[in-house]
PDB file with SEQRES, HELIX, SHEET and CRYST1 records, atoms N, CA, C and O in Angstrom:
SEQRES   1 A   82  MET ALA MET ASP ASN PRO GLY TRP ALA ASP LYS PRO GLU          
SEQRES   2 A   82  ASN LYS ARG ARG ILE ARG TRP GLY LEU TYR GLY VAL CYS          
SEQRES   3 A   82  VAL GLY LEU ALA VAL ALA ASP PHE ILE VAL HIS ARG HIS          
SEQRES   4 A   82  ILE SER MET PRO ALA GLU ARG LEU PRO LEU PHE TYR ALA          
SEQRES   5 A   82  LEU TYR GLY PHE VAL SER LEU VAL GLY VAL VAL LEU ALA          
SEQRES   6 A   82  ALA LYS VAL LEU ARG LEU PHE VAL LYS ARG ASP GLU GLY          
SEQRES   7 A   82  TYR TYR ASP ARG                                              
HELIX    1 AA1 TRP A    8  ASP A   10  5                                   3    
HELIX    2 AA2 PRO A   12  ILE A   35  1                                  24    
HELIX    3 AA3 PRO A   43  ARG A   46  5                                   4    
HELIX    4 AA4 PHE A   50  VAL A   73  1                                  24    
HELIX    5 AA5 TYR A   79  ASP A   81  5                                   3    
CRYST1    1.000    1.000    1.000  90.00  90.00  90.00 P 1           1          
ATOM      1  N   MET A   1      -4.348  22.329  12.312  1.00  0.00           N  
ATOM      2  CA  MET A   1      -3.650  21.965  13.530  1.00  0.00           C  
ATOM      3  C   MET A   1      -2.252  22.593  13.460  1.00  0.00           C  
ATOM      4  O   MET A   1      -1.577  22.524  12.433  1.00  0.00           O  
ATOM      5  N   ALA A   2      -1.845  23.188  14.544  1.00  0.00           N  
ATOM      6  CA  ALA A   2      -0.542  23.858  14.594  1.00  0.00           C  
ATOM      7  C   ALA A   2       0.580  22.833  14.657  1.00  0.00           C  
ATOM      8  O   ALA A   2       0.418  21.747  15.214  1.00  0.00           O  
ATOM      9  N   MET A   3       1.707  23.191  14.084  1.00  0.00           N  
ATOM     10  CA  MET A   3       2.859  22.275  14.050  1.00  0.00           C  
ATOM     11  C   MET A   3       3.510  22.122  15.418  1.00  0.00           C  
ATOM     12  O   MET A   3       4.229  21.149  15.646  1.00  0.00           O  
ATOM     13  N   ASP A   4       3.273  23.067  16.344  1.00  0.00           N  
ATOM     14  CA  ASP A   4       3.859  22.929  17.672  1.00  0.00           C  
ATOM     15  C   ASP A   4       3.129  21.893  18.516  1.00  0.00           C  
ATOM     16  O   ASP A   4       3.617  21.510  19.579  1.00  0.00           O  
ATOM     17  N   ASN A   5       1.978  21.439  18.062  1.00  0.00           N  
ATOM     18  CA  ASN A   5       1.213  20.414  18.761  1.00  0.00           C  
ATOM     19  C   ASN A   5       0.941  19.254  17.801  1.00  0.00           C  
ATOM     20  O   ASN A   5      -0.158  19.137  17.258  1.00  0.00           O  
ATOM     21  N   PRO A   6       1.961  18.384  17.592  1.00  0.00           N  
ATOM     22  CA  PRO A   6       1.756  17.301  16.625  1.00  0.00           C  
ATOM     23  C   PRO A   6       0.734  16.279  17.130  1.00  0.00           C  
ATOM     24  O   PRO A   6       0.554  16.100  18.335  1.00  0.00           O  
ATOM     25  N   GLY A   7       0.078  15.623  16.191  1.00  0.00           N  
ATOM     26  CA  GLY A   7      -0.882  14.593  16.537  1.00  0.00           C  
ATOM     27  C   GLY A   7      -0.187  13.335  17.031  1.00  0.00           C  
ATOM     28  O   GLY A   7       1.039  13.237  16.997  1.00  0.00           O  
ATOM     29  N   TRP A   8      -0.977  12.377  17.489  1.00  0.00           N  
ATOM     30  CA  TRP A   8      -0.401  11.153  18.073  1.00  0.00           C  
ATOM     31  C   TRP A   8       0.362  10.359  17.021  1.00  0.00           C  
ATOM     32  O   TRP A   8       1.330   9.682  17.367  1.00  0.00           O  
ATOM     33  N   ALA A   9      -0.028  10.412  15.762  1.00  0.00           N  
ATOM     34  CA  ALA A   9       0.648   9.633  14.739  1.00  0.00           C  
ATOM     35  C   ALA A   9       1.920  10.300  14.222  1.00  0.00           C  
ATOM     36  O   ALA A   9       2.668   9.696  13.454  1.00  0.00           O  
ATOM     37  N   ASP A  10       2.171  11.549  14.640  1.00  0.00           N  
ATOM     38  CA  ASP A  10       3.369  12.256  14.211  1.00  0.00           C  
ATOM     39  C   ASP A  10       4.558  12.012  15.131  1.00  0.00           C  
ATOM     40  O   ASP A  10       5.687  12.356  14.780  1.00  0.00           O  
ATOM     41  N   LYS A  11       4.331  11.441  16.272  1.00  0.00           N  
ATOM     42  CA  LYS A  11       5.427  11.179  17.206  1.00  0.00           C  
ATOM     43  C   LYS A  11       6.257   9.998  16.703  1.00  0.00           C  
ATOM     44  O   LYS A  11       5.696   8.982  16.292  1.00  0.00           O  
ATOM     45  N   PRO A  12       7.589  10.117  16.730  1.00  0.00           N  
ATOM     46  CA  PRO A  12       8.458   9.061  16.180  1.00  0.00           C  
ATOM     47  C   PRO A  12       8.221   7.689  16.799  1.00  0.00           C  
ATOM     48  O   PRO A  12       8.254   6.683  16.089  1.00  0.00           O  
ATOM     49  N   GLU A  13       7.984   7.626  18.101  1.00  0.00           N  
ATOM     50  CA  GLU A  13       7.786   6.307  18.720  1.00  0.00           C  
ATOM     51  C   GLU A  13       6.479   5.663  18.247  1.00  0.00           C  
ATOM     52  O   GLU A  13       6.405   4.441  18.113  1.00  0.00           O  
ATOM     53  N   ASN A  14       5.451   6.477  17.993  1.00  0.00           N  
ATOM     54  CA  ASN A  14       4.193   5.932  17.480  1.00  0.00           C  
ATOM     55  C   ASN A  14       4.319   5.521  16.016  1.00  0.00           C  
ATOM     56  O   ASN A  14       3.711   4.538  15.592  1.00  0.00           O  
ATOM     57  N   LYS A  15       5.104   6.269  15.245  1.00  0.00           N  
ATOM     58  CA  LYS A  15       5.347   5.892  13.854  1.00  0.00           C  
ATOM     59  C   LYS A  15       6.019   4.531  13.799  1.00  0.00           C  
ATOM     60  O   LYS A  15       5.667   3.686  12.976  1.00  0.00           O  
ATOM     61  N   ARG A  16       6.988   4.326  14.680  1.00  0.00           N  
ATOM     62  CA  ARG A  16       7.707   3.050  14.738  1.00  0.00           C  
ATOM     63  C   ARG A  16       6.759   1.920  15.116  1.00  0.00           C  
ATOM     64  O   ARG A  16       6.813   0.838  14.531  1.00  0.00           O  
ATOM     65  N   ARG A  17       5.897   2.166  16.087  1.00  0.00           N  
ATOM     66  CA  ARG A  17       4.935   1.132  16.502  1.00  0.00           C  
ATOM     67  C   ARG A  17       3.962   0.784  15.380  1.00  0.00           C  
ATOM     68  O   ARG A  17       3.665  -0.389  15.152  1.00  0.00           O  
ATOM     69  N   ILE A  18       3.473   1.789  14.692  1.00  0.00           N  
ATOM     70  CA  ILE A  18       2.550   1.553  13.584  1.00  0.00           C  
ATOM     71  C   ILE A  18       3.234   0.752  12.486  1.00  0.00           C  
ATOM     72  O   ILE A  18       2.664  -0.202  11.955  1.00  0.00           O  
ATOM     73  N   ARG A  19       4.478   1.150  12.143  1.00  0.00           N  
ATOM     74  CA  ARG A  19       5.204   0.451  11.086  1.00  0.00           C  
ATOM     75  C   ARG A  19       5.438  -1.010  11.456  1.00  0.00           C  
ATOM     76  O   ARG A  19       5.219  -1.899  10.632  1.00  0.00           O  
ATOM     77  N   TRP A  20       5.881  -1.267  12.691  1.00  0.00           N  
ATOM     78  CA  TRP A  20       6.129  -2.652  13.108  1.00  0.00           C  
ATOM     79  C   TRP A  20       4.824  -3.442  13.227  1.00  0.00           C  
ATOM     80  O   TRP A  20       4.803  -4.650  12.991  1.00  0.00           O  
ATOM     81  N   GLY A  21       3.745  -2.760  13.591  1.00  0.00           N  
ATOM     82  CA  GLY A  21       2.439  -3.432  13.606  1.00  0.00           C  
ATOM     83  C   GLY A  21       2.018  -3.869  12.210  1.00  0.00           C  
ATOM     84  O   GLY A  21       1.512  -4.976  12.026  1.00  0.00           O  
ATOM     85  N   LEU A  22       2.228  -2.996  11.225  1.00  0.00           N  
ATOM     86  CA  LEU A  22       1.899  -3.354   9.852  1.00  0.00           C  
ATOM     87  C   LEU A  22       2.800  -4.481   9.328  1.00  0.00           C  
ATOM     88  O   LEU A  22       2.339  -5.363   8.603  1.00  0.00           O  
ATOM     89  N   TYR A  23       4.077  -4.447   9.698  1.00  0.00           N  
ATOM     90  CA  TYR A  23       4.966  -5.553   9.330  1.00  0.00           C  
ATOM     91  C   TYR A  23       4.449  -6.862   9.910  1.00  0.00           C  
ATOM     92  O   TYR A  23       4.447  -7.891   9.234  1.00  0.00           O  
ATOM     93  N   GLY A  24       4.014  -6.818  11.160  1.00  0.00           N  
ATOM     94  CA  GLY A  24       3.492  -8.021  11.806  1.00  0.00           C  
ATOM     95  C   GLY A  24       2.253  -8.554  11.120  1.00  0.00           C  
ATOM     96  O   GLY A  24       2.104  -9.765  10.954  1.00  0.00           O  
ATOM     97  N   VAL A  25       1.356  -7.653  10.719  1.00  0.00           N  
ATOM     98  CA  VAL A  25       0.151  -8.065   9.998  1.00  0.00           C  
ATOM     99  C   VAL A  25       0.519  -8.721   8.666  1.00  0.00           C  
ATOM    100  O   VAL A  25      -0.059  -9.741   8.291  1.00  0.00           O  
ATOM    101  N   CYS A  26       1.482  -8.133   7.955  1.00  0.00           N  
ATOM    102  CA  CYS A  26       1.911  -8.710   6.669  1.00  0.00           C  
ATOM    103  C   CYS A  26       2.502 -10.101   6.855  1.00  0.00           C  
ATOM    104  O   CYS A  26       2.186 -11.014   6.093  1.00  0.00           O  
ATOM    105  N   VAL A  27       3.349 -10.269   7.853  1.00  0.00           N  
ATOM    106  CA  VAL A  27       3.948 -11.580   8.104  1.00  0.00           C  
ATOM    107  C   VAL A  27       2.871 -12.573   8.516  1.00  0.00           C  
ATOM    108  O   VAL A  27       2.884 -13.720   8.070  1.00  0.00           O  
ATOM    109  N   GLY A  28       1.938 -12.143   9.363  1.00  0.00           N  
ATOM    110  CA  GLY A  28       0.855 -13.029   9.780  1.00  0.00           C  
ATOM    111  C   GLY A  28       0.001 -13.494   8.613  1.00  0.00           C  
ATOM    112  O   GLY A  28      -0.383 -14.662   8.547  1.00  0.00           O  
ATOM    113  N   LEU A  29      -0.298 -12.584   7.692  1.00  0.00           N  
ATOM    114  CA  LEU A  29      -1.083 -12.966   6.517  1.00  0.00           C  
ATOM    115  C   LEU A  29      -0.299 -13.886   5.595  1.00  0.00           C  
ATOM    116  O   LEU A  29      -0.876 -14.786   4.984  1.00  0.00           O  
ATOM    117  N   ALA A  30       1.012 -13.672   5.485  1.00  0.00           N  
ATOM    118  CA  ALA A  30       1.834 -14.556   4.650  1.00  0.00           C  
ATOM    119  C   ALA A  30       1.882 -15.956   5.248  1.00  0.00           C  
ATOM    120  O   ALA A  30       1.817 -16.943   4.516  1.00  0.00           O  
ATOM    121  N   VAL A  31       1.992 -16.053   6.559  1.00  0.00           N  
ATOM    122  CA  VAL A  31       2.001 -17.365   7.213  1.00  0.00           C  
ATOM    123  C   VAL A  31       0.635 -18.028   7.064  1.00  0.00           C  
ATOM    124  O   VAL A  31       0.556 -19.234   6.829  1.00  0.00           O  
ATOM    125  N   ALA A  32      -0.437 -17.255   7.197  1.00  0.00           N  
ATOM    126  CA  ALA A  32      -1.787 -17.811   7.058  1.00  0.00           C  
ATOM    127  C   ALA A  32      -2.026 -18.370   5.665  1.00  0.00           C  
ATOM    128  O   ALA A  32      -2.842 -19.272   5.479  1.00  0.00           O  
ATOM    129  N   ASP A  33      -1.306 -17.825   4.683  1.00  0.00           N  
ATOM    130  CA  ASP A  33      -1.478 -18.315   3.318  1.00  0.00           C  
ATOM    131  C   ASP A  33      -1.071 -19.784   3.199  1.00  0.00           C  
ATOM    132  O   ASP A  33      -1.594 -20.500   2.345  1.00  0.00           O  
ATOM    133  N   PHE A  34      -0.154 -20.237   4.034  1.00  0.00           N  
ATOM    134  CA  PHE A  34       0.280 -21.636   4.010  1.00  0.00           C  
ATOM    135  C   PHE A  34      -0.595 -22.532   4.891  1.00  0.00           C  
ATOM    136  O   PHE A  34      -0.537 -23.756   4.774  1.00  0.00           O  
ATOM    137  N   ILE A  35      -1.391 -21.946   5.755  1.00  0.00           N  
ATOM    138  CA  ILE A  35      -2.181 -22.720   6.701  1.00  0.00           C  
ATOM    139  C   ILE A  35      -3.641 -22.842   6.274  1.00  0.00           C  
ATOM    140  O   ILE A  35      -4.230 -23.919   6.374  1.00  0.00           O  
ATOM    141  N   VAL A  36      -4.216 -21.759   5.806  1.00  0.00           N  
ATOM    142  CA  VAL A  36      -5.643 -21.712   5.487  1.00  0.00           C  
ATOM    143  C   VAL A  36      -5.900 -22.374   4.131  1.00  0.00           C  
ATOM    144  O   VAL A  36      -5.179 -22.139   3.161  1.00  0.00           O  
ATOM    145  N   HIS A  37      -6.935 -23.200   4.089  1.00  0.00           N  
ATOM    146  CA  HIS A  37      -7.318 -23.865   2.840  1.00  0.00           C  
ATOM    147  C   HIS A  37      -8.048 -22.852   1.960  1.00  0.00           C  
ATOM    148  O   HIS A  37      -8.979 -22.180   2.405  1.00  0.00           O  
ATOM    149  N   ARG A  38      -7.613 -22.754   0.710  1.00  0.00           N  
ATOM    150  CA  ARG A  38      -8.227 -21.816  -0.234  1.00  0.00           C  
ATOM    151  C   ARG A  38      -8.991 -22.590  -1.299  1.00  0.00           C  
ATOM    152  O   ARG A  38      -8.566 -23.663  -1.730  1.00  0.00           O  
ATOM    153  N   HIS A  39     -10.095 -22.046  -1.707  1.00  0.00           N  
ATOM    154  CA  HIS A  39     -10.872 -22.615  -2.815  1.00  0.00           C  
ATOM    155  C   HIS A  39     -10.460 -21.875  -4.071  1.00  0.00           C  
ATOM    156  O   HIS A  39     -10.976 -20.795  -4.359  1.00  0.00           O  
ATOM    157  N   ILE A  40      -9.546 -22.444  -4.808  1.00  0.00           N  
ATOM    158  CA  ILE A  40      -8.974 -21.747  -5.954  1.00  0.00           C  
ATOM    159  C   ILE A  40      -9.821 -21.965  -7.194  1.00  0.00           C  
ATOM    160  O   ILE A  40     -10.513 -22.976  -7.314  1.00  0.00           O  
ATOM    161  N   SER A  41      -9.766 -21.021  -8.106  1.00  0.00           N  
ATOM    162  CA  SER A  41     -10.487 -21.170  -9.362  1.00  0.00           C  
ATOM    163  C   SER A  41      -9.561 -21.046 -10.572  1.00  0.00           C  
ATOM    164  O   SER A  41      -9.965 -21.339 -11.698  1.00  0.00           O  
ATOM    165  N   MET A  42      -8.322 -20.614 -10.341  1.00  0.00           N  
ATOM    166  CA  MET A  42      -7.353 -20.496 -11.422  1.00  0.00           C  
ATOM    167  C   MET A  42      -6.061 -21.207 -11.017  1.00  0.00           C  
ATOM    168  O   MET A  42      -5.705 -21.200  -9.839  1.00  0.00           O  
ATOM    169  N   PRO A  43      -5.364 -21.811 -11.951  1.00  0.00           N  
ATOM    170  CA  PRO A  43      -4.146 -22.535 -11.606  1.00  0.00           C  
ATOM    171  C   PRO A  43      -3.054 -21.652 -10.973  1.00  0.00           C  
ATOM    172  O   PRO A  43      -2.271 -22.135 -10.155  1.00  0.00           O  
ATOM    173  N   ALA A  44      -3.001 -20.408 -11.335  1.00  0.00           N  
ATOM    174  CA  ALA A  44      -1.969 -19.515 -10.779  1.00  0.00           C  
ATOM    175  C   ALA A  44      -2.150 -19.312  -9.272  1.00  0.00           C  
ATOM    176  O   ALA A  44      -1.192 -18.985  -8.572  1.00  0.00           O  
ATOM    177  N   GLU A  45      -3.349 -19.502  -8.781  1.00  0.00           N  
ATOM    178  CA  GLU A  45      -3.609 -19.316  -7.359  1.00  0.00           C  
ATOM    179  C   GLU A  45      -2.957 -20.390  -6.498  1.00  0.00           C  
ATOM    180  O   GLU A  45      -2.908 -20.257  -5.275  1.00  0.00           O  
ATOM    181  N   ARG A  46      -2.461 -21.441  -7.116  1.00  0.00           N  
ATOM    182  CA  ARG A  46      -1.763 -22.483  -6.352  1.00  0.00           C  
ATOM    183  C   ARG A  46      -0.376 -22.037  -5.902  1.00  0.00           C  
ATOM    184  O   ARG A  46       0.191 -22.617  -4.976  1.00  0.00           O  
ATOM    185  N   LEU A  47       0.166 -21.026  -6.541  1.00  0.00           N  
ATOM    186  CA  LEU A  47       1.502 -20.536  -6.174  1.00  0.00           C  
ATOM    187  C   LEU A  47       1.501 -19.991  -4.754  1.00  0.00           C  
ATOM    188  O   LEU A  47       0.555 -19.317  -4.347  1.00  0.00           O  
ATOM    189  N   PRO A  48       2.557 -20.281  -3.998  1.00  0.00           N  
ATOM    190  CA  PRO A  48       2.614 -19.724  -2.651  1.00  0.00           C  
ATOM    191  C   PRO A  48       2.731 -18.195  -2.706  1.00  0.00           C  
ATOM    192  O   PRO A  48       3.456 -17.651  -3.540  1.00  0.00           O  
ATOM    193  N   LEU A  49       2.032 -17.530  -1.837  1.00  0.00           N  
ATOM    194  CA  LEU A  49       2.007 -16.065  -1.728  1.00  0.00           C  
ATOM    195  C   LEU A  49       1.510 -15.387  -3.006  1.00  0.00           C  
ATOM    196  O   LEU A  49       1.900 -14.260  -3.312  1.00  0.00           O  
ATOM    197  N   PHE A  50       0.653 -16.077  -3.742  1.00  0.00           N  
ATOM    198  CA  PHE A  50       0.129 -15.509  -4.989  1.00  0.00           C  
ATOM    199  C   PHE A  50      -0.577 -14.183  -4.760  1.00  0.00           C  
ATOM    200  O   PHE A  50      -0.353 -13.222  -5.496  1.00  0.00           O  
ATOM    201  N   TYR A  51      -1.431 -14.125  -3.741  1.00  0.00           N  
ATOM    202  CA  TYR A  51      -2.213 -12.916  -3.510  1.00  0.00           C  
ATOM    203  C   TYR A  51      -1.336 -11.748  -3.082  1.00  0.00           C  
ATOM    204  O   TYR A  51      -1.611 -10.608  -3.458  1.00  0.00           O  
ATOM    205  N   ALA A  52      -0.295 -12.003  -2.311  1.00  0.00           N  
ATOM    206  CA  ALA A  52       0.624 -10.937  -1.916  1.00  0.00           C  
ATOM    207  C   ALA A  52       1.378 -10.404  -3.127  1.00  0.00           C  
ATOM    208  O   ALA A  52       1.528  -9.193  -3.286  1.00  0.00           O  
ATOM    209  N   LEU A  53       1.850 -11.304  -3.975  1.00  0.00           N  
ATOM    210  CA  LEU A  53       2.564 -10.878  -5.169  1.00  0.00           C  
ATOM    211  C   LEU A  53       1.632 -10.154  -6.146  1.00  0.00           C  
ATOM    212  O   LEU A  53       2.009  -9.144  -6.740  1.00  0.00           O  
ATOM    213  N   TYR A  54       0.440 -10.668  -6.302  1.00  0.00           N  
ATOM    214  CA  TYR A  54      -0.539 -10.032  -7.189  1.00  0.00           C  
ATOM    215  C   TYR A  54      -0.877  -8.624  -6.696  1.00  0.00           C  
ATOM    216  O   TYR A  54      -0.973  -7.692  -7.494  1.00  0.00           O  
ATOM    217  N   GLY A  55      -1.052  -8.472  -5.409  1.00  0.00           N  
ATOM    218  CA  GLY A  55      -1.346  -7.151  -4.838  1.00  0.00           C  
ATOM    219  C   GLY A  55      -0.188  -6.182  -5.013  1.00  0.00           C  
ATOM    220  O   GLY A  55      -0.402  -5.012  -5.328  1.00  0.00           O  
ATOM    221  N   PHE A  56       1.038  -6.656  -4.811  1.00  0.00           N  
ATOM    222  CA  PHE A  56       2.205  -5.800  -4.969  1.00  0.00           C  
ATOM    223  C   PHE A  56       2.379  -5.364  -6.418  1.00  0.00           C  
ATOM    224  O   PHE A  56       2.630  -4.191  -6.692  1.00  0.00           O  
ATOM    225  N   VAL A  57       2.248  -6.300  -7.334  1.00  0.00           N  
ATOM    226  CA  VAL A  57       2.380  -5.959  -8.757  1.00  0.00           C  
ATOM    227  C   VAL A  57       1.265  -4.996  -9.175  1.00  0.00           C  
ATOM    228  O   VAL A  57       1.503  -4.081  -9.964  1.00  0.00           O  
ATOM    229  N   SER A  58       0.071  -5.191  -8.662  1.00  0.00           N  
ATOM    230  CA  SER A  58      -1.035  -4.283  -8.981  1.00  0.00           C  
ATOM    231  C   SER A  58      -0.768  -2.885  -8.454  1.00  0.00           C  
ATOM    232  O   SER A  58      -1.043  -1.899  -9.138  1.00  0.00           O  
ATOM    233  N   LEU A  59      -0.237  -2.791  -7.247  1.00  0.00           N  
ATOM    234  CA  LEU A  59       0.083  -1.488  -6.653  1.00  0.00           C  
ATOM    235  C   LEU A  59       1.137  -0.761  -7.489  1.00  0.00           C  
ATOM    236  O   LEU A  59       1.003   0.430  -7.768  1.00  0.00           O  
ATOM    237  N   VAL A  60       2.181  -1.481  -7.885  1.00  0.00           N  
ATOM    238  CA  VAL A  60       3.219  -0.873  -8.717  1.00  0.00           C  
ATOM    239  C   VAL A  60       2.619  -0.413 -10.037  1.00  0.00           C  
ATOM    240  O   VAL A  60       2.961   0.664 -10.526  1.00  0.00           O  
ATOM    241  N   GLY A  61       1.741  -1.202 -10.615  1.00  0.00           N  
ATOM    242  CA  GLY A  61       1.097  -0.826 -11.868  1.00  0.00           C  
ATOM    243  C   GLY A  61       0.249   0.428 -11.731  1.00  0.00           C  
ATOM    244  O   GLY A  61       0.261   1.279 -12.620  1.00  0.00           O  
ATOM    245  N   VAL A  62      -0.477   0.557 -10.646  1.00  0.00           N  
ATOM    246  CA  VAL A  62      -1.310   1.741 -10.426  1.00  0.00           C  
ATOM    247  C   VAL A  62      -0.431   2.974 -10.263  1.00  0.00           C  
ATOM    248  O   VAL A  62      -0.746   4.034 -10.805  1.00  0.00           O  
ATOM    249  N   VAL A  63       0.658   2.849  -9.528  1.00  0.00           N  
ATOM    250  CA  VAL A  63       1.569   3.993  -9.336  1.00  0.00           C  
ATOM    251  C   VAL A  63       2.184   4.413 -10.663  1.00  0.00           C  
ATOM    252  O   VAL A  63       2.260   5.607 -10.954  1.00  0.00           O  
ATOM    253  N   LEU A  64       2.623   3.461 -11.469  1.00  0.00           N  
ATOM    254  CA  LEU A  64       3.212   3.799 -12.762  1.00  0.00           C  
ATOM    255  C   LEU A  64       2.162   4.405 -13.705  1.00  0.00           C  
ATOM    256  O   LEU A  64       2.470   5.337 -14.448  1.00  0.00           O  
ATOM    257  N   ALA A  65       0.958   3.901 -13.684  1.00  0.00           N  
ATOM    258  CA  ALA A  65      -0.111   4.464 -14.503  1.00  0.00           C  
ATOM    259  C   ALA A  65      -0.435   5.886 -14.064  1.00  0.00           C  
ATOM    260  O   ALA A  65      -0.714   6.743 -14.903  1.00  0.00           O  
ATOM    261  N   ALA A  66      -0.402   6.147 -12.763  1.00  0.00           N  
ATOM    262  CA  ALA A  66      -0.663   7.500 -12.262  1.00  0.00           C  
ATOM    263  C   ALA A  66       0.412   8.467 -12.729  1.00  0.00           C  
ATOM    264  O   ALA A  66       0.120   9.622 -13.039  1.00  0.00           O  
ATOM    265  N   LYS A  67       1.657   8.000 -12.780  1.00  0.00           N  
ATOM    266  CA  LYS A  67       2.734   8.866 -13.267  1.00  0.00           C  
ATOM    267  C   LYS A  67       2.516   9.244 -14.736  1.00  0.00           C  
ATOM    268  O   LYS A  67       2.743  10.389 -15.128  1.00  0.00           O  
ATOM    269  N   VAL A  68       2.081   8.286 -15.534  1.00  0.00           N  
ATOM    270  CA  VAL A  68       1.837   8.568 -16.946  1.00  0.00           C  
ATOM    271  C   VAL A  68       0.615   9.472 -17.104  1.00  0.00           C  
ATOM    272  O   VAL A  68       0.661  10.437 -17.866  1.00  0.00           O  
ATOM    273  N   LEU A  69      -0.467   9.178 -16.402  1.00  0.00           N  
ATOM    274  CA  LEU A  69      -1.682   9.974 -16.519  1.00  0.00           C  
ATOM    275  C   LEU A  69      -1.503  11.384 -15.985  1.00  0.00           C  
ATOM    276  O   LEU A  69      -2.225  12.296 -16.390  1.00  0.00           O  
ATOM    277  N   ARG A  70      -0.560  11.573 -15.091  1.00  0.00           N  
ATOM    278  CA  ARG A  70      -0.288  12.896 -14.542  1.00  0.00           C  
ATOM    279  C   ARG A  70       0.134  13.865 -15.648  1.00  0.00           C  
ATOM    280  O   ARG A  70      -0.146  15.061 -15.562  1.00  0.00           O  
ATOM    281  N   LEU A  71       0.792  13.366 -16.664  1.00  0.00           N  
ATOM    282  CA  LEU A  71       1.223  14.216 -17.777  1.00  0.00           C  
ATOM    283  C   LEU A  71       0.035  14.833 -18.500  1.00  0.00           C  
ATOM    284  O   LEU A  71       0.154  15.914 -19.077  1.00  0.00           O  
ATOM    285  N   PHE A  72      -1.114  14.155 -18.473  1.00  0.00           N  
ATOM    286  CA  PHE A  72      -2.286  14.640 -19.192  1.00  0.00           C  
ATOM    287  C   PHE A  72      -3.180  15.537 -18.342  1.00  0.00           C  
ATOM    288  O   PHE A  72      -3.874  16.393 -18.889  1.00  0.00           O  
ATOM    289  N   VAL A  73      -3.185  15.369 -17.043  1.00  0.00           N  
ATOM    290  CA  VAL A  73      -4.109  16.130 -16.197  1.00  0.00           C  
ATOM    291  C   VAL A  73      -3.410  17.206 -15.368  1.00  0.00           C  
ATOM    292  O   VAL A  73      -4.075  17.935 -14.633  1.00  0.00           O  
ATOM    293  N   LYS A  74      -2.124  17.320 -15.467  1.00  0.00           N  
ATOM    294  CA  LYS A  74      -1.365  18.299 -14.690  1.00  0.00           C  
ATOM    295  C   LYS A  74      -1.695  19.714 -15.172  1.00  0.00           C  
ATOM    296  O   LYS A  74      -1.812  19.954 -16.374  1.00  0.00           O  
ATOM    297  N   ARG A  75      -1.841  20.635 -14.240  1.00  0.00           N  
ATOM    298  CA  ARG A  75      -2.118  22.035 -14.541  1.00  0.00           C  
ATOM    299  C   ARG A  75      -0.936  22.905 -14.123  1.00  0.00           C  
ATOM    300  O   ARG A  75      -0.102  22.495 -13.316  1.00  0.00           O  
ATOM    301  N   ASP A  76      -0.879  24.102 -14.679  1.00  0.00           N  
ATOM    302  CA  ASP A  76       0.168  25.055 -14.272  1.00  0.00           C  
ATOM    303  C   ASP A  76      -0.004  25.422 -12.808  1.00  0.00           C  
ATOM    304  O   ASP A  76      -1.083  25.263 -12.237  1.00  0.00           O  
ATOM    305  N   GLU A  77       1.070  25.915 -12.209  1.00  0.00           N  
ATOM    306  CA  GLU A  77       1.042  26.239 -10.787  1.00  0.00           C  
ATOM    307  C   GLU A  77       0.009  27.313 -10.467  1.00  0.00           C  
ATOM    308  O   GLU A  77      -0.638  27.233  -9.423  1.00  0.00           O  
ATOM    309  N   GLY A  78      -0.168  28.300 -11.312  1.00  0.00           N  
ATOM    310  CA  GLY A  78      -1.118  29.367 -11.059  1.00  0.00           C  
ATOM    311  C   GLY A  78      -2.465  29.177 -11.751  1.00  0.00           C  
ATOM    312  O   GLY A  78      -3.177  30.155 -11.979  1.00  0.00           O  
ATOM    313  N   TYR A  79      -2.819  27.977 -12.079  1.00  0.00           N  
ATOM    314  CA  TYR A  79      -4.034  27.704 -12.856  1.00  0.00           C  
ATOM    315  C   TYR A  79      -5.292  28.204 -12.163  1.00  0.00           C  
ATOM    316  O   TYR A  79      -6.161  28.783 -12.815  1.00  0.00           O  
ATOM    317  N   TYR A  80      -5.407  27.992 -10.846  1.00  0.00           N  
ATOM    318  CA  TYR A  80      -6.628  28.374 -10.143  1.00  0.00           C  
ATOM    319  C   TYR A  80      -6.586  29.817  -9.656  1.00  0.00           C  
ATOM    320  O   TYR A  80      -7.566  30.291  -9.083  1.00  0.00           O  
ATOM    321  N   ASP A  81      -5.485  30.526  -9.866  1.00  0.00           N  
ATOM    322  CA  ASP A  81      -5.393  31.930  -9.437  1.00  0.00           C  
ATOM    323  C   ASP A  81      -5.962  32.879 -10.464  1.00  0.00           C  
ATOM    324  O   ASP A  81      -6.075  34.073 -10.187  1.00  0.00           O  
ATOM    325  N   ARG A  82      -6.317  32.407 -11.618  1.00  0.00           N  
ATOM    326  CA  ARG A  82      -6.819  33.285 -12.684  1.00  0.00           C  
ATOM    327  C   ARG A  82      -8.203  33.784 -12.417  1.00  0.00           C  
ATOM    328  O   ARG A  82      -8.757  34.531 -13.224  1.00  0.00           O  
TER     329      ARG A  82                                                      
END                                                                             
């Protein structure tokens, strides 16, 4: 796709709408955590916003692990030109 014809998601006003929509979904899920009855199986699940915190910590862990693993799988810039 040519850069002179950006897609619908490349327009600044649509980016803003998407971002605010995602913020709204996150807030809605956080509020639902206090309203919806959960069937817990571990004591840590009683903490408020446990699943949001667990997901965030897991995401950070995956990103940090990818940075470390990148050192082992990284190739030279001209690796595929040979």
